C-alpha positions as protocol buffer text, in pm:
chain_id: "A"
residue {
  index: 1
  type: MET
  ca { x: 11386 y: 11739 z: 11066 }
}
residue {
  index: 2
  type: PRO
  ca { x: 11753 y: 11847 z: 10976 }
}
residue {
  index: 3
  type: VAL
  ca { x: 11945 y: 11573 z: 10797 }
}
residue {
  index: 4
  type: GLY
  ca { x: 12213 y: 11586 z: 11087 }
}
residue {
  index: 5
  type: THR
  ca { x: 11942 y: 11466 z: 11325 }
}
residue {
  index: 6
  type: LEU
  ca { x: 11818 y: 11155 z: 11149 }
}
residue {
  index: 7
  type: PRO
  ca { x: 11899 y: 10794 z: 11296 }
}
residue {
  index: 8
  type: LEU
  ca { x: 12155 y: 10652 z: 11069 }
}
residue {
  index: 9
  type: ASN
  ca { x: 12191 y: 10234 z: 11102 }
}
residue {
  index: 10
  type: SER
  ca { x: 12425 y: 10082 z: 10815 }
}
residue {
  index: 11
  type: SER
  ca { x: 12430 y: 9782 z: 10723 }
}
residue {
  index: 12
  type: PRO
  ca { x: 12486 y: 9530 z: 10439 }
}
residue {
  index: 13
  type: ALA
  ca { x: 12174 y: 9403 z: 10232 }
}
residue {
  index: 14
  type: ALA
  ca { x: 11972 y: 9139 z: 10370 }
}
residue {
  index: 15
  type: SER
  ca { x: 11838 y: 8961 z: 10057 }
}
residue {
  index: 16
  type: PRO
  ca { x: 11579 y: 9197 z: 10001 }
}
residue {
  index: 17
  type: ASP
  ca { x: 11268 y: 9037 z: 9893 }
}
residue {
  index: 18
  type: TRP
  ca { x: 11248 y: 9230 z: 9560 }
}
residue {
  index: 19
  type: ARG
  ca { x: 11568 y: 9060 z: 9446 }
}
residue {
  index: 20
  type: ALA
  ca { x: 11456 y: 8714 z: 9575 }
}
residue {
  index: 21
  type: ALA
  ca { x: 11093 y: 8762 z: 9432 }
}
residue {
  index: 22
  type: PRO
  ca { x: 11040 y: 8551 z: 9116 }
}
residue {
  index: 23
  type: GLU
  ca { x: 11006 y: 8753 z: 8817 }
}
residue {
  index: 24
  type: ARG
  ca { x: 10605 y: 8771 z: 8679 }
}
residue {
  index: 25
  type: GLY
  ca { x: 10488 y: 8736 z: 8334 }
}
residue {
  index: 26
  type: SER
  ca { x: 10641 y: 8537 z: 8027 }
}
residue {
  index: 27
  type: PRO
  ca { x: 10853 y: 8632 z: 7770 }
}
residue {
  index: 28
  type: ALA
  ca { x: 10571 y: 8495 z: 7520 }
}
residue {
  index: 29
  type: LEU
  ca { x: 10266 y: 8738 z: 7687 }
}
residue {
  index: 30
  type: LEU
  ca { x: 10522 y: 9038 z: 7602 }
}
residue {
  index: 31
  type: ARG
  ca { x: 10597 y: 8935 z: 7262 }
}
residue {
  index: 32
  type: LEU
  ca { x: 10193 y: 8876 z: 7220 }
}
residue {
  index: 33
  type: MET
  ca { x: 10134 y: 9230 z: 7345 }
}
residue {
  index: 34
  type: THR
  ca { x: 10374 y: 9360 z: 7113 }
}
residue {
  index: 35
  type: VAL
  ca { x: 10224 y: 9211 z: 6800 }
}
residue {
  index: 36
  type: ILE
  ca { x: 9867 y: 9332 z: 6925 }
}
residue {
  index: 37
  type: ALA
  ca { x: 9965 y: 9646 z: 6994 }
}
residue {
  index: 38
  type: LEU
  ca { x: 10202 y: 9719 z: 6700 }
}
residue {
  index: 39
  type: ARG
  ca { x: 9944 y: 9583 z: 6427 }
}
residue {
  index: 40
  type: LEU
  ca { x: 9612 y: 9697 z: 6582 }
}
residue {
  index: 41
  type: GLY
  ca { x: 9707 y: 10025 z: 6773 }
}
residue {
  index: 42
  type: TRP
  ca { x: 9785 y: 10149 z: 7089 }
}
residue {
  index: 43
  type: ARG
  ca { x: 9408 y: 10144 z: 7208 }
}
residue {
  index: 44
  type: VAL
  ca { x: 9337 y: 9786 z: 7151 }
}
residue {
  index: 45
  type: GLY
  ca { x: 9650 y: 9777 z: 7399 }
}
residue {
  index: 46
  type: HIS
  ca { x: 9518 y: 9974 z: 7646 }
}
residue {
  index: 47
  type: ALA
  ca { x: 9205 y: 9781 z: 7662 }
}
residue {
  index: 48
  type: LEU
  ca { x: 9356 y: 9485 z: 7725 }
}
residue {
  index: 49
  type: LEU
  ca { x: 9525 y: 9595 z: 8020 }
}
residue {
  index: 50
  type: PHE
  ca { x: 9264 y: 9595 z: 8183 }
}
residue {
  index: 51
  type: PRO
  ca { x: 9221 y: 9224 z: 8215 }
}
residue {
  index: 52
  type: ILE
  ca { x: 9585 y: 9169 z: 8259 }
}
residue {
  index: 53
  type: THR
  ca { x: 9596 y: 9429 z: 8574 }
}
residue {
  index: 54
  type: ALA
  ca { x: 9308 y: 9267 z: 8709 }
}
residue {
  index: 55
  type: TYR
  ca { x: 9509 y: 8938 z: 8691 }
}
residue {
  index: 56
  type: PHE
  ca { x: 9822 y: 9075 z: 8876 }
}
residue {
  index: 57
  type: LEU
  ca { x: 9643 y: 9278 z: 9106 }
}
residue {
  index: 58
  type: LEU
  ca { x: 9418 y: 8939 z: 9243 }
}
residue {
  index: 59
  type: THR
  ca { x: 9658 y: 8642 z: 9223 }
}
residue {
  index: 60
  type: ALA
  ca { x: 10021 y: 8825 z: 9356 }
}
residue {
  index: 61
  type: PRO
  ca { x: 9901 y: 8905 z: 9734 }
}
residue {
  index: 62
  type: ARG
  ca { x: 10262 y: 8974 z: 9885 }
}
residue {
  index: 63
  type: PRO
  ca { x: 10307 y: 9288 z: 9650 }
}
residue {
  index: 64
  type: ARG
  ca { x: 9932 y: 9351 z: 9707 }
}
residue {
  index: 65
  type: HIS
  ca { x: 10011 y: 9407 z: 10107 }
}
residue {
  index: 66
  type: ALA
  ca { x: 10349 y: 9548 z: 10008 }
}
residue {
  index: 67
  type: SER
  ca { x: 10153 y: 9834 z: 9754 }
}
residue {
  index: 68
  type: ARG
  ca { x: 9885 y: 9869 z: 10034 }
}
residue {
  index: 69
  type: GLU
  ca { x: 10148 y: 9973 z: 10316 }
}
residue {
  index: 70
  type: PHE
  ca { x: 10328 y: 10222 z: 10054 }
}
residue {
  index: 71
  type: LEU
  ca { x: 9971 y: 10348 z: 9981 }
}
residue {
  index: 72
  type: ARG
  ca { x: 9886 y: 10401 z: 10337 }
}
residue {
  index: 73
  type: ARG
  ca { x: 10171 y: 10609 z: 10419 }
}
residue {
  index: 74
  type: ALA
  ca { x: 10178 y: 10792 z: 10112 }
}
residue {
  index: 75
  type: LEU
  ca { x: 9814 y: 10883 z: 10081 }
}
residue {
  index: 76
  type: GLY
  ca { x: 9757 y: 10938 z: 10518 }
}
residue {
  index: 77
  type: ARG
  ca { x: 9525 y: 10694 z: 10508 }
}
residue {
  index: 78
  type: GLU
  ca { x: 9371 y: 10337 z: 10458 }
}
residue {
  index: 79
  type: ALA
  ca { x: 9424 y: 10252 z: 10045 }
}
residue {
  index: 80
  type: GLY
  ca { x: 9129 y: 10061 z: 9925 }
}
residue {
  index: 81
  type: TRP
  ca { x: 9121 y: 9881 z: 9620 }
}
residue {
  index: 82
  type: ARG
  ca { x: 9054 y: 10147 z: 9395 }
}
residue {
  index: 83
  type: ASP
  ca { x: 9416 y: 10317 z: 9534 }
}
residue {
  index: 84
  type: LEU
  ca { x: 9604 y: 9955 z: 9434 }
}
residue {
  index: 85
  type: TRP
  ca { x: 9414 y: 9949 z: 9070 }
}
residue {
  index: 86
  type: HIS
  ca { x: 9552 y: 10330 z: 9011 }
}
residue {
  index: 87
  type: LEU
  ca { x: 9887 y: 10193 z: 9058 }
}
residue {
  index: 88
  type: TYR
  ca { x: 9866 y: 9875 z: 8929 }
}
residue {
  index: 89
  type: PHE
  ca { x: 9731 y: 9995 z: 8602 }
}
residue {
  index: 90
  type: SER
  ca { x: 9942 y: 10300 z: 8584 }
}
residue {
  index: 91
  type: PHE
  ca { x: 10242 y: 10009 z: 8610 }
}
residue {
  index: 92
  type: SER
  ca { x: 10105 y: 9786 z: 8333 }
}
residue {
  index: 93
  type: SER
  ca { x: 10040 y: 10117 z: 8122 }
}
residue {
  index: 94
  type: THR
  ca { x: 10460 y: 10243 z: 8159 }
}
residue {
  index: 95
  type: ILE
  ca { x: 10507 y: 9881 z: 8028 }
}
residue {
  index: 96
  type: LEU
  ca { x: 10289 y: 9878 z: 7721 }
}
residue {
  index: 97
  type: ASP
  ca { x: 10393 y: 10240 z: 7692 }
}
residue {
  index: 98
  type: ARG
  ca { x: 10736 y: 10093 z: 7610 }
}
residue {
  index: 99
  type: VAL
  ca { x: 10636 y: 9955 z: 7282 }
}
residue {
  index: 100
  type: TRP
  ca { x: 10621 y: 10277 z: 7153 }
}
residue {
  index: 101
  type: LEU
  ca { x: 10909 y: 10457 z: 7367 }
}
residue {
  index: 102
  type: CYS
  ca { x: 11195 y: 10199 z: 7259 }
}
residue {
  index: 103
  type: THR
  ca { x: 11129 y: 10248 z: 6923 }
}
residue {
  index: 104
  type: GLY
  ca { x: 11107 y: 10596 z: 6913 }
}
residue {
  index: 105
  type: ARG
  ca { x: 10716 y: 10661 z: 6823 }
}
residue {
  index: 106
  type: THR
  ca { x: 10674 y: 10899 z: 7028 }
}
residue {
  index: 107
  type: GLU
  ca { x: 10442 y: 11141 z: 6785 }
}
residue {
  index: 108
  type: GLU
  ca { x: 10140 y: 11053 z: 6955 }
}
residue {
  index: 109
  type: PHE
  ca { x: 10315 y: 11084 z: 7339 }
}
residue {
  index: 110
  type: ARG
  ca { x: 10281 y: 11405 z: 7536 }
}
residue {
  index: 111
  type: LEU
  ca { x: 10622 y: 11453 z: 7688 }
}
residue {
  index: 112
  type: GLU
  ca { x: 10677 y: 11785 z: 7923 }
}
residue {
  index: 113
  type: MET
  ca { x: 11021 y: 11859 z: 8051 }
}
residue {
  index: 114
  type: ARG
  ca { x: 11088 y: 12032 z: 8355 }
}
residue {
  index: 115
  type: GLY
  ca { x: 11438 y: 12151 z: 8447 }
}
residue {
  index: 116
  type: LEU
  ca { x: 11595 y: 12086 z: 8110 }
}
residue {
  index: 117
  type: ASP
  ca { x: 11803 y: 12415 z: 8104 }
}
residue {
  index: 118
  type: GLU
  ca { x: 11950 y: 12332 z: 8416 }
}
residue {
  index: 119
  type: LEU
  ca { x: 12072 y: 11972 z: 8303 }
}
residue {
  index: 120
  type: ARG
  ca { x: 12217 y: 12146 z: 7974 }
}
residue {
  index: 121
  type: GLU
  ca { x: 12417 y: 12436 z: 8188 }
}
residue {
  index: 122
  type: ARG
  ca { x: 12605 y: 12142 z: 8365 }
}
residue {
  index: 123
  type: MET
  ca { x: 12637 y: 11897 z: 8004 }
}
residue {
  index: 124
  type: ALA
  ca { x: 12793 y: 12258 z: 7889 }
}
residue {
  index: 125
  type: GLN
  ca { x: 13043 y: 12194 z: 8136 }
}
residue {
  index: 126
  type: GLY
  ca { x: 13175 y: 11866 z: 7953 }
}
residue {
  index: 127
  type: ARG
  ca { x: 13251 y: 11674 z: 8300 }
}
residue {
  index: 128
  type: GLY
  ca { x: 12977 y: 11446 z: 8230 }
}
residue {
  index: 129
  type: VAL
  ca { x: 12635 y: 11407 z: 8439 }
}
residue {
  index: 130
  type: LEU
  ca { x: 12525 y: 11180 z: 8714 }
}
residue {
  index: 131
  type: LEU
  ca { x: 12086 y: 11115 z: 8658 }
}
residue {
  index: 132
  type: MET
  ca { x: 11978 y: 10938 z: 9002 }
}
residue {
  index: 133
  type: GLY
  ca { x: 11602 y: 10840 z: 8973 }
}
residue {
  index: 134
  type: ALA
  ca { x: 11384 y: 10551 z: 9124 }
}
residue {
  index: 135
  type: HIS
  ca { x: 11144 y: 10302 z: 9082 }
}
residue {
  index: 136
  type: LEU
  ca { x: 10948 y: 10597 z: 9057 }
}
residue {
  index: 137
  type: GLY
  ca { x: 10761 y: 10657 z: 8686 }
}
residue {
  index: 138
  type: SER
  ca { x: 10895 y: 10524 z: 8366 }
}
residue {
  index: 139
  type: PHE
  ca { x: 11279 y: 10594 z: 8328 }
}
residue {
  index: 140
  type: GLU
  ca { x: 11185 y: 10462 z: 7941 }
}
residue {
  index: 141
  type: ALA
  ca { x: 11033 y: 10814 z: 7873 }
}
residue {
  index: 142
  type: MET
  ca { x: 11353 y: 10970 z: 8019 }
}
residue {
  index: 143
  type: ARG
  ca { x: 11547 y: 10775 z: 7748 }
}
residue {
  index: 144
  type: ALA
  ca { x: 11328 y: 10831 z: 7479 }
}
residue {
  index: 145
  type: VAL
  ca { x: 11395 y: 11242 z: 7579 }
}
residue {
  index: 146
  type: ALA
  ca { x: 11745 y: 11158 z: 7505 }
}
residue {
  index: 147
  type: ASP
  ca { x: 11726 y: 10919 z: 7187 }
}
residue {
  index: 148
  type: ALA
  ca { x: 11547 y: 11251 z: 7059 }
}
residue {
  index: 149
  type: GLY
  ca { x: 11785 y: 11480 z: 7013 }
}
residue {
  index: 150
  type: CYS
  ca { x: 12041 y: 11470 z: 7312 }
}
residue {
  index: 151
  type: PRO
  ca { x: 12373 y: 11585 z: 7228 }
}
residue {
  index: 152
  type: VAL
  ca { x: 12525 y: 11374 z: 7433 }
}
residue {
  index: 153
  type: GLU
  ca { x: 12617 y: 11003 z: 7509 }
}
residue {
  index: 154
  type: LEU
  ca { x: 12361 y: 10821 z: 7786 }
}
residue {
  index: 155
  type: ALA
  ca { x: 12423 y: 10502 z: 7973 }
}
residue {
  index: 156
  type: VAL
  ca { x: 12254 y: 10361 z: 8213 }
}
residue {
  index: 157
  type: LEU
  ca { x: 12401 y: 10164 z: 8537 }
}
residue {
  index: 158
  type: MET
  ca { x: 12142 y: 9881 z: 8613 }
}
residue {
  index: 159
  type: HIS
  ca { x: 12107 y: 9605 z: 8821 }
}
residue {
  index: 160
  type: GLU
  ca { x: 11925 y: 9335 z: 8566 }
}
residue {
  index: 161
  type: GLY
  ca { x: 11858 y: 9020 z: 8757 }
}
residue {
  index: 162
  type: ASN
  ca { x: 11516 y: 9040 z: 8904 }
}
residue {
  index: 163
  type: ALA
  ca { x: 11384 y: 9170 z: 8578 }
}
residue {
  index: 164
  type: ALA
  ca { x: 11589 y: 8966 z: 8277 }
}
residue {
  index: 165
  type: ARG
  ca { x: 11302 y: 8894 z: 8057 }
}
residue {
  index: 166
  type: VAL
  ca { x: 11139 y: 9228 z: 8058 }
}
residue {
  index: 167
  type: LYS
  ca { x: 11479 y: 9417 z: 7950 }
}
residue {
  index: 168
  type: GLN
  ca { x: 11554 y: 9125 z: 7745 }
}
residue {
  index: 169
  type: TRP
  ca { x: 11241 y: 9248 z: 7571 }
}
residue {
  index: 170
  type: ALA
  ca { x: 11268 y: 9616 z: 7595 }
}
residue {
  index: 171
  type: ASP
  ca { x: 11626 y: 9545 z: 7429 }
}
residue {
  index: 172
  type: ALA
  ca { x: 11519 y: 9340 z: 7135 }
}
residue {
  index: 173
  type: LEU
  ca { x: 11245 y: 9632 z: 7055 }
}
residue {
  index: 174
  type: GLY
  ca { x: 11512 y: 9897 z: 7097 }
}
residue {
  index: 175
  type: GLY
  ca { x: 11766 y: 9725 z: 6877 }
}
residue {
  index: 176
  type: GLU
  ca { x: 12127 y: 9698 z: 6960 }
}
residue {
  index: 177
  type: ALA
  ca { x: 12245 y: 10045 z: 7028 }
}
residue {
  index: 178
  type: ARG
  ca { x: 11956 y: 10065 z: 7336 }
}
residue {
  index: 179
  type: ALA
  ca { x: 12148 y: 9717 z: 7508 }
}
residue {
  index: 180
  type: ALA
  ca { x: 12504 y: 9861 z: 7420 }
}
residue {
  index: 181
  type: ALA
  ca { x: 12382 y: 10170 z: 7676 }
}
residue {
  index: 182
  type: ILE
  ca { x: 12319 y: 9976 z: 7987 }
}
residue {
  index: 183
  type: ILE
  ca { x: 12581 y: 9882 z: 8195 }
}
residue {
  index: 184
  type: PRO
  ca { x: 12500 y: 9613 z: 8422 }
}
residue {
  index: 185
  type: LEU
  ca { x: 12564 y: 9606 z: 8779 }
}
residue {
  index: 186
  type: GLY
  ca { x: 12808 y: 9382 z: 8936 }
}
residue {
  index: 187
  type: GLN
  ca { x: 13067 y: 9335 z: 8618 }
}
residue {
  index: 188
  type: PRO
  ca { x: 13437 y: 9346 z: 8631 }
}
residue {
  index: 189
  type: ASP
  ca { x: 13423 y: 9674 z: 8437 }
}
residue {
  index: 190
  type: ALA
  ca { x: 13093 y: 9877 z: 8490 }
}
residue {
  index: 191
  type: MET
  ca { x: 13296 y: 10139 z: 8692 }
}
residue {
  index: 192
  type: LEU
  ca { x: 13536 y: 10170 z: 8469 }
}
residue {
  index: 193
  type: ARG
  ca { x: 13264 y: 10190 z: 8171 }
}
residue {
  index: 194
  type: VAL
  ca { x: 13064 y: 10457 z: 8399 }
}
residue {
  index: 195
  type: ARG
  ca { x: 13393 y: 10675 z: 8452 }
}
residue {
  index: 196
  type: GLU
  ca { x: 13459 y: 10686 z: 8066 }
}
residue {
  index: 197
  type: CYS
  ca { x: 13153 y: 10731 z: 7972 }
}
residue {
  index: 198
  type: LEU
  ca { x: 13131 y: 11032 z: 8218 }
}
residue {
  index: 199
  type: GLU
  ca { x: 13487 y: 11169 z: 8068 }
}
residue {
  index: 200
  type: ARG
  ca { x: 13359 y: 11196 z: 7730 }
}
residue {
  index: 201
  type: GLY
  ca { x: 13105 y: 11419 z: 7901 }
}
residue {
  index: 202
  type: GLY
  ca { x: 12792 y: 11186 z: 7883 }
}
residue {
  index: 203
  type: LEU
  ca { x: 12484 y: 11105 z: 8107 }
}
residue {
  index: 204
  type: VAL
  ca { x: 12511 y: 10804 z: 8297 }
}
residue {
  index: 205
  type: GLY
  ca { x: 12171 y: 10731 z: 8465 }
}
residue {
  index: 206
  type: LEU
  ca { x: 12065 y: 10526 z: 8792 }
}
residue {
  index: 207
  type: LEU
  ca { x: 11769 y: 10403 z: 9000 }
}
residue {
  index: 208
  type: ALA
  ca { x: 11925 y: 10478 z: 9346 }
}
residue {
  index: 209
  type: ASP
  ca { x: 11660 y: 10283 z: 9549 }
}
residue {
  index: 210
  type: ARG
  ca { x: 11768 y: 9959 z: 9534 }
}
residue {
  index: 211
  type: ALA
  ca { x: 12071 y: 9758 z: 9546 }
}
residue {
  index: 212
  type: PRO
  ca { x: 12244 y: 9443 z: 9448 }
}
residue {
  index: 213
  type: GLU
  ca { x: 12338 y: 9188 z: 9715 }
}
residue {
  index: 214
  type: GLY
  ca { x: 12607 y: 9264 z: 9971 }
}
residue {
  index: 215
  type: ALA
  ca { x: 12543 y: 9640 z: 9872 }
}
residue {
  index: 216
  type: ARG
  ca { x: 12599 y: 9871 z: 10204 }
}
residue {
  index: 217
  type: MET
  ca { x: 12236 y: 10037 z: 10322 }
}
residue {
  index: 218
  type: VAL
  ca { x: 12169 y: 10320 z: 10502 }
}
residue {
  index: 219
  type: SER
  ca { x: 11879 y: 10389 z: 10764 }
}
residue {
  index: 220
  type: PHE
  ca { x: 11650 y: 10691 z: 10682 }
}
residue {
  index: 221
  type: PRO
  ca { x: 11317 y: 10846 z: 10730 }
}
residue {
  index: 222
  type: PHE
  ca { x: 11067 y: 10789 z: 10492 }
}
residue {
  index: 223
  type: LEU
  ca { x: 10733 y: 10805 z: 10468 }
}
residue {
  index: 224
  type: GLY
  ca { x: 10690 y: 10802 z: 10895 }
}
residue {
  index: 225
  type: ALA
  ca { x: 10953 y: 10491 z: 10927 }
}
residue {
  index: 226
  type: PRO
  ca { x: 11319 y: 10372 z: 10874 }
}
residue {
  index: 227
  type: ALA
  ca { x: 11398 y: 10238 z: 10527 }
}
residue {
  index: 228
  type: ALA
  ca { x: 11690 y: 10143 z: 10413 }
}
residue {
  index: 229
  type: PHE
  ca { x: 11898 y: 10293 z: 10064 }
}
residue {
  index: 230
  type: PRO
  ca { x: 12154 y: 10188 z: 9895 }
}
residue {
  index: 231
  type: ALA
  ca { x: 12522 y: 10421 z: 9999 }
}
residue {
  index: 232
  type: GLY
  ca { x: 12641 y: 10320 z: 9634 }
}
residue {
  index: 233
  type: PRO
  ca { x: 12517 y: 10544 z: 9418 }
}
residue {
  index: 234
  type: HIS
  ca { x: 12600 y: 10841 z: 9667 }
}
residue {
  index: 235
  type: GLN
  ca { x: 12964 y: 10719 z: 9710 }
}
residue {
  index: 236
  type: LEU
  ca { x: 12995 y: 10696 z: 9325 }
}
residue {
  index: 237
  type: ALA
  ca { x: 12910 y: 11044 z: 9334 }
}
residue {
  index: 238
  type: ALA
  ca { x: 13154 y: 11162 z: 9624 }
}
residue {
  index: 239
  type: VAL
  ca { x: 13438 y: 10964 z: 9431 }
}
residue {
  index: 240
  type: LEU
  ca { x: 13362 y: 11082 z: 9067 }
}
residue {
  index: 241
  type: GLY
  ca { x: 13334 y: 11446 z: 9152 }
}
residue {
  index: 242
  type: VAL
  ca { x: 13046 y: 11497 z: 8909 }
}
residue {
  index: 243
  type: PRO
  ca { x: 12718 y: 11736 z: 8867 }
}
residue {
  index: 244
  type: VAL
  ca { x: 12440 y: 11478 z: 8997 }
}
residue {
  index: 245
  type: MET
  ca { x: 12076 y: 11542 z: 8918 }
}
residue {
  index: 246
  type: LEU
  ca { x: 11732 y: 11409 z: 9012 }
}
residue {
  index: 247
  type: ALA
  ca { x: 11557 y: 11256 z: 8701 }
}
residue {
  index: 248
  type: PHE
  ca { x: 11198 y: 11109 z: 8701 }
}
residue {
  index: 249
  type: GLY
  ca { x: 10960 y: 11057 z: 8499 }
}
residue {
  index: 250
  type: LEU
  ca { x: 10592 y: 11078 z: 8576 }
}
residue {
  index: 251
  type: ARG
  ca { x: 10317 y: 10930 z: 8479 }
}
residue {
  index: 252
  type: ARG
  ca { x: 10040 y: 11182 z: 8443 }
}
residue {
  index: 253
  type: GLY
  ca { x: 9809 y: 11005 z: 8214 }
}
residue {
  index: 254
  type: PRO
  ca { x: 9763 y: 10768 z: 7909 }
}
residue {
  index: 255
  type: ARG
  ca { x: 10083 y: 10856 z: 7722 }
}
residue {
  index: 256
  type: HIS
  ca { x: 10164 y: 11155 z: 7918 }
}
residue {
  index: 257
  type: TYR
  ca { x: 10450 y: 11182 z: 8061 }
}
residue {
  index: 258
  type: GLU
  ca { x: 10666 y: 11474 z: 8309 }
}
residue {
  index: 259
  type: VAL
  ca { x: 11010 y: 11456 z: 8266 }
}
residue {
  index: 260
  type: ARG
  ca { x: 11150 y: 11623 z: 8542 }
}
residue {
  index: 261
  type: PHE
  ca { x: 11518 y: 11749 z: 8615 }
}
residue {
  index: 262
  type: GLU
  ca { x: 11635 y: 11860 z: 8946 }
}
residue {
  index: 263
  type: PRO
  ca { x: 11982 y: 11962 z: 9057 }
}
residue {
  index: 264
  type: PHE
  ca { x: 12077 y: 11755 z: 9373 }
}
residue {
  index: 265
  type: GLU
  ca { x: 12490 y: 11786 z: 9394 }
}
residue {
  index: 266
  type: ASP
  ca { x: 12691 y: 12075 z: 9173 }
}
residue {
  index: 267
  type: LEU
  ca { x: 13016 y: 11868 z: 9281 }
}
residue {
  index: 268
  type: ALA
  ca { x: 13353 y: 12022 z: 9125 }
}
residue {
  index: 269
  type: ALA
  ca { x: 13546 y: 11772 z: 9218 }
}
residue {
  index: 270
  type: PRO
  ca { x: 13597 y: 11465 z: 9433 }
}
residue {
  index: 271
  type: VAL
  ca { x: 13500 y: 11481 z: 9763 }
}
residue {
  index: 272
  type: ALA
  ca { x: 13787 y: 11452 z: 10007 }
}
residue {
  index: 273
  type: ARG
  ca { x: 13806 y: 11067 z: 10167 }
}
residue {
  index: 274
  type: ALA
  ca { x: 13792 y: 11218 z: 10511 }
}
residue {
  index: 275
  type: GLY
  ca { x: 13447 y: 11409 z: 10419 }
}
residue {
  index: 276
  type: ARG
  ca { x: 13320 y: 11102 z: 10246 }
}
residue {
  index: 277
  type: GLU
  ca { x: 13088 y: 10968 z: 10509 }
}
residue {
  index: 278
  type: ASP
  ca { x: 12987 y: 11335 z: 10589 }
}
residue {
  index: 279
  type: PHE
  ca { x: 12888 y: 11394 z: 10219 }
}
residue {
  index: 280
  type: LEU
  ca { x: 12739 y: 11043 z: 10190 }
}
residue {
  index: 281
  type: HIS
  ca { x: 12489 y: 11089 z: 10525 }
}
residue {
  index: 282
  type: ARG
  ca { x: 12393 y: 11435 z: 10403 }
}
residue {
  index: 283
  type: SER
  ca { x: 12324 y: 11330 z: 10025 }
}
residue {
  index: 284
  type: LEU
  ca { x: 12119 y: 11009 z: 10124 }
}
residue {
  index: 285
  type: GLY
  ca { x: 11911 y: 11225 z: 10333 }
}
residue {
  index: 286
  type: ARG
  ca { x: 11858 y: 11461 z: 10094 }
}
residue {
  index: 287
  type: TYR
  ca { x: 11755 y: 11219 z: 9873 }
}
residue {
  index: 288
  type: ALA
  ca { x: 11561 y: 10983 z: 10095 }
}
residue {
  index: 289
  type: ALA
  ca { x: 11348 y: 11335 z: 10157 }
}
residue {
  index: 290
  type: ARG
  ca { x: 11324 y: 11421 z: 9785 }
}
residue {
  index: 291
  type: LEU
  ca { x: 11162 y: 11077 z: 9710 }
}
residue {
  index: 292
  type: GLU
  ca { x: 10910 y: 11093 z: 9980 }
}
residue {
  index: 293
  type: ASP
  ca { x: 10805 y: 11452 z: 9837 }
}
residue {
  index: 294
  type: THR
  ca { x: 10759 y: 11276 z: 9500 }
}
residue {
  index: 295
  type: ALA
  ca { x: 10614 y: 10976 z: 9632 }
}
residue {
  index: 296
  type: ARG
  ca { x: 10351 y: 11183 z: 9818 }
}
residue {
  index: 297
  type: GLU
  ca { x: 10267 y: 11408 z: 9459 }
}
residue {
  index: 298
  type: ALA
  ca { x: 10212 y: 11069 z: 9259 }
}
residue {
  index: 299
  type: PRO
  ca { x: 10195 y: 10785 z: 9463 }
}
residue {
  index: 300
  type: ASP
  ca { x: 10014 y: 10595 z: 9143 }
}
residue {
  index: 301
  type: ASN
  ca { x: 10357 y: 10603 z: 9021 }
}
residue {
  index: 302
  type: TRP
  ca { x: 10551 y: 10392 z: 9293 }
}
residue {
  index: 303
  type: PHE
  ca { x: 10677 y: 10033 z: 9116 }
}
residue {
  index: 304
  type: ASN
  ca { x: 10820 y: 9888 z: 9405 }
}
residue {
  index: 305
  type: PHE
  ca { x: 10607 y: 9630 z: 9449 }
}
residue {
  index: 306
  type: HIS
  ca { x: 10791 y: 9466 z: 9768 }
}
residue {
  index: 307
  type: ARG
  ca { x: 10828 y: 9533 z: 10152 }
}
residue {
  index: 308
  type: PHE
  ca { x: 11018 y: 9855 z: 10144 }
}
residue {
  index: 309
  type: TRP
  ca { x: 11014 y: 9918 z: 10519 }
}
residue {
  index: 310
  type: GLY
  ca { x: 11139 y: 9671 z: 10740 }
}
residue {
  index: 311
  type: ALA
  ca { x: 11292 y: 9432 z: 10470 }
}
């Protein structure tokens, strides 16, 4: 369906349940898993994922129901327990892999690259690049690629509130440099830091499928029904006028990730104010369509464990 024919409904975010849901998992458990993994090895840590995954799958009915709805839409059939297990185990595996990815221990990982030449072409322009991702796959896998030899600065614009424990744990693993590269959404200087990073020719990554409280949302068809997407990332691209690429770190198996960069918007200058609404609707529609394609391709990488439709 052409983007111009999509039904558009715009409104402020109405407290979606991903932000209101309590964060599960304790700091002690994360620290214990880290000690076990680093001292006894990845295989022991991987074996422990089986009871941990079973516990969270069986004891959290609301995320389980939301995941079942997504899988039904993405797979085109009713989702069974096997489908749910693959999704939950894939998520657990990405958390375990962070122990190695955050600390730069990637020797035994298989990191496949797609679209790196296109990314380098845009980086060579010296105007910076905005990387739009989603809660689909592992953003940490993309950061590991950047840390392993990216010639420019990488900053991550993120909402911290719902996963503060996991973020603090990952920051502790990655050290001061990793923590300093995070730009928290909602801070007074956040947009200034984004602009400064891009002006230095750096990369700024953000996940464009969720929004902080009060953000403007626009509804687009997604996997067969309207879903609300935040307008902010696309408004930011229009104001900054820098190249935009989609970025996904898809988990393809044990210690195996496909890091994918895809051209999205080759902006040479900020979009004129009069044309920003048209740009917003066109860009958001293309993002929703591309996210749908990728979600169908890799349904066990969908890590939005909340109601995505009708929230």
